[in-house]
C-alpha positions in Angstrom: -22.0 -40.3 25.1 -20.6 -36.8 24.4 -17.7 -35.4 26.5 -16.4 -31.9 27.1 -12.7 -32.8 26.6 -10.3 -35.5 25.5 -10.0 -37.1 28.9 -13.4 -38.7 28.5 -13.8 -38.5 32.3 -17.3 -37.0 32.6 -20.0 -37.2 29.9 -22.5 -34.4 29.4 -25.8 -35.0 31.2 -29.3 -34.7 29.9 -29.5 -31.2 31.4 -26.6 -30.1 29.2 -28.5 -30.6 26.0 -28.8 -29.3 23.4 -25.1 -28.9 23.1 -23.9 -25.8 21.3 -20.5 -26.0 19.5 -18.6 -23.5 17.3 -17.4 -24.5 13.8 -14.1 -26.4 13.9 -14.5 -27.1 17.6 -13.5 -30.7 18.6 -16.3 -33.1 19.5 -15.5 -35.9 21.9 -17.9 -38.9 21.8 -17.9 -42.5 22.7 -20.1 -45.2 21.3 -20.7 -48.8 22.2 -23.1 -51.7 21.6 -24.3 -53.9 24.5 -24.3 -57.5 23.4 -23.2 -60.9 24.7 -21.8 -61.8 21.2 -18.2 -61.1 20.1 -18.6 -58.1 17.9 -16.2 -55.7 16.4 -17.5 -52.1 15.8 -16.2 -49.7 13.3 -17.7 -46.2 12.9 -17.8 -45.6 9.2 -20.4 -42.8 9.1 -21.5 -40.5 11.9 -23.9 -37.6 11.7 -26.1 -35.5 13.9 -29.8 -35.0 13.2 -32.6 -33.3 15.1 -34.2 -36.6 16.1 -33.3 -40.3 16.1 -34.1 -40.8 12.4 -31.0 -41.4 10.2 -32.7 -39.6 7.4 -33.9 -36.4 9.2 -32.8 -33.0 8.0 -30.8 -31.0 8.6 -27.8 -33.4 8.9 -24.3 -32.6 10.2 -21.7 -35.1 9.2 -18.9 -35.9 11.7 -17.4 -38.9 10.0 -17.8 -40.0 6.4 -16.4 -43.2 4.8 -14.3 -44.1 7.8 
């Protein structure tokens, strides 16, 4: 989920998309995995693409190599 500020109180809704952000503007997001297993999650790479494919272009990197 993407949020408008660092309080993470209210995520953007489907009607808010596509989000438009300025360069160097902070992005607040939360990720999770639903599972019954004991898992530890570490975001090492995070990027935005125009669809769900990891390999789509253009790509906008948020986090690279942890």
